[in-house]
C-alpha positions as CSV (number, residue, x, y, z in Angstrom):
1,M,4.1,22.9,-8.8
2,A,2.4,19.8,-9.2
3,K,3.8,16.3,-7.8
4,L,3.7,12.6,-9.3
5,I,4.2,9.9,-7.1
6,R,5.0,6.3,-8.0
7,V,3.9,3.8,-5.4
8,N,5.3,0.4,-5.2
9,D,5.0,-2.2,-2.6
10,D,6.9,-0.8,0.1
11,E,8.3,2.3,-1.2
12,Q,7.3,5.6,-3.2
13,T,9.3,8.0,-5.3
14,E,8.1,11.3,-6.3
15,K,8.9,14.1,-8.9
16,E,8.0,17.8,-8.9
17,V,6.3,18.8,-12.2
18,Q,5.3,22.2,-13.7
19,D,1.7,22.8,-13.5
20,D,-0.1,22.0,-17.1
21,S,2.9,20.0,-18.3
22,P,3.0,16.6,-19.9
23,I,4.0,13.5,-17.6
24,Q,5.9,11.6,-20.0
25,K,9.5,12.6,-19.0
26,P,8.9,12.9,-15.3
27,C,7.2,9.2,-15.5
28,E,10.3,8.2,-17.3
29,E,12.5,9.4,-14.6
30,L,10.3,7.4,-12.2
31,G,10.8,4.3,-13.9
32,V,8.0,4.0,-16.4
33,E,9.0,2.3,-19.8
34,F,8.0,4.0,-22.9
35,G,7.9,2.1,-26.4
36,C,6.1,4.2,-29.3
37,E,5.7,7.3,-27.2
38,D,2.6,7.9,-29.5
39,G,-0.2,6.2,-27.5
40,I,-0.2,3.1,-29.8
41,C,1.7,0.4,-28.0
42,G,0.4,0.7,-24.4
43,T,3.8,0.3,-22.7
44,C,3.4,3.3,-20.6
45,I,0.0,2.4,-19.0
46,I,-0.1,3.6,-15.5
47,D,-2.9,2.8,-12.8
48,V,-3.8,6.2,-11.0
49,Q,-4.4,5.6,-7.4
50,E,-5.2,9.2,-6.3
51,G,-5.5,12.5,-8.0
52,H,-7.2,11.2,-11.3
53,D,-8.7,14.7,-11.6
54,N,-5.7,16.4,-11.7
55,L,-4.9,14.9,-14.9
56,S,-6.0,16.2,-18.3
57,P,-9.3,14.6,-19.9
58,E,-8.3,11.3,-21.8
59,N,-7.7,11.9,-25.3
60,E,-8.9,9.8,-28.4
61,K,-5.9,7.7,-28.4
62,E,-6.5,6.5,-24.9
63,E,-10.0,6.0,-25.4
64,D,-9.2,3.8,-28.4
65,M,-7.0,1.8,-26.1
66,G,-9.8,0.8,-24.1
67,L,-8.2,1.5,-20.8
68,E,-9.6,0.5,-17.2
69,E,-11.5,3.2,-15.4
70,Y,-8.3,4.6,-13.6
71,Q,-5.6,3.7,-16.2
72,R,-3.8,6.2,-18.3
73,L,-1.2,6.5,-21.0
74,G,1.8,8.2,-19.6
75,C,2.8,9.3,-22.9
76,Q,-0.6,11.1,-23.6
77,C,-1.7,13.0,-20.4
78,K,-1.0,16.1,-18.7
79,I,-0.9,17.1,-15.1
80,K,-3.0,20.0,-14.4
81,S,-1.9,20.7,-10.8
82,G,-1.8,18.8,-7.4
83,V,-0.6,15.5,-6.6
84,V,-1.2,12.3,-8.8
85,K,-0.2,8.8,-7.1
86,F,0.2,5.9,-9.5
87,K,1.3,2.3,-9.8
88,Y,3.4,1.0,-12.9
């Protein structure tokens, strides 16, 4: 099982996730908002603090969005395994 951890100022919340699964639903349960859910609006941009290599490679929609180095779209990536810490 992989783990997603949302880090905020003084607290963190976490969610266990199946390896090789999309992170959209667990991110939503951790408070990430989603608009279009198709990689167009950018509402679900997360800042990955740790475990960037535990996520699937950026896809074309994320590349077209012009994200910063450690930003990802929660609606577009999967967690391969391990732990991913992010801010939103």
